[in-house]
C-alpha positions as a printed NumPy array, in Angstrom:
array([[121.065,  40.021, 125.007],
       [119.296,  43.387, 125.015],
       [119.021,  46.178, 122.464],
       [118.11 ,  49.78 , 123.106],
       [117.09 ,  52.49 , 120.663],
       [114.908,  55.58 , 120.639],
       [111.67 ,  56.337, 118.845],
       [111.613,  59.388, 116.563],
       [110.036,  61.281, 119.499],
       [112.987,  60.348, 121.711],
       [111.303,  57.669, 123.835],
       [113.573,  54.805, 124.906],
       [112.686,  51.476, 123.292],
       [114.237,  48.357, 124.867],
       [114.116,  44.929, 123.191],
       [115.277,  41.491, 124.32 ],
       [114.849,  37.873, 123.292],
       [113.198,  35.764, 125.984],
       [111.913,  32.166, 125.832],
       [111.598,  32.154, 122.03 ],
       [109.773,  35.483, 121.867],
       [110.686,  39.132, 121.411],
       [109.936,  41.375, 124.378],
       [109.798,  45.149, 123.905],
       [109.056,  48.13 , 126.113],
       [108.757,  51.755, 125.087],
       [109.26 ,  54.4  , 127.765],
       [107.092,  53.621, 130.777],
       [104.535,  51.694, 128.708],
       [103.552,  48.08 , 129.237],
       [105.769,  45.305, 127.919],
       [104.783,  43.768, 124.572],
       [105.656,  40.185, 123.62 ],
       [105.469,  38.486, 120.224],
       [107.22 ,  35.847, 118.135],
       [107.562,  38.564, 115.471],
       [109.935,  41.382, 116.347],
       [108.197,  44.118, 114.357],
       [104.877,  43.226, 116.057],
       [106.469,  43.456, 119.516],
       [108.021,  46.819, 118.622],
       [104.855,  48.42 , 117.272],
       [102.753,  47.081, 120.17 ],
       [105.248,  48.477, 122.679],
       [105.161,  51.863, 120.965],
       [101.352,  51.896, 120.993],
       [101.321,  50.998, 124.691],
       [103.394,  54.061, 125.573],
       [100.725,  56.747, 125.596],
       [103.288,  59.538, 125.404],
       [104.339,  58.568, 121.859],
       [102.346,  60.484, 119.281],
       [103.895,  59.42 , 115.98 ],
       [101.02 ,  60.501, 113.785],
       [101.423,  64.146, 114.762],
       [104.966,  64.185, 113.371],
       [104.012,  62.502, 110.108],
       [106.208,  59.5  , 110.896],
       [105.737,  56.283, 108.936],
       [105.993,  53.903, 111.885],
       [105.604,  50.875, 109.619],
       [108.857,  51.646, 107.792],
       [110.642,  52.87 , 110.912],
       [109.699,  49.714, 112.841],
       [110.703,  47.408, 109.96 ],
       [114.121,  49.096, 109.717],
       [114.725,  48.702, 113.47 ],
       [113.525,  45.088, 113.408],
       [115.807,  44.246, 110.468],
       [118.806,  45.767, 112.24 ],
       [118.132,  43.963, 115.526],
       [117.466,  40.64 , 113.774],
       [120.77 ,  40.93 , 111.863],
       [122.596,  41.642, 115.108],
       [120.817,  38.758, 116.861],
       [121.567,  36.313, 114.012],
       [125.223,  37.365, 114.008],
       [125.581,  36.806, 117.751],
       [124.506,  33.157, 117.693]])
């Protein structure tokens, strides 16, 4: 199962569950992997050097938590 969304800057953010971990990739950045979804998301965003969230005044903590909650609900409902 794979989920796709976009950062506030419009960068594609792809997430999947793989071998008990969350795997995320933002744009052309490196893949991030963590047991915690919000950690994988924020690491993926930080690895995409074209995302500049601080310049737009975006609270990435809240934004990431909202995305993680939504994906986790969808994932829990699919099992």
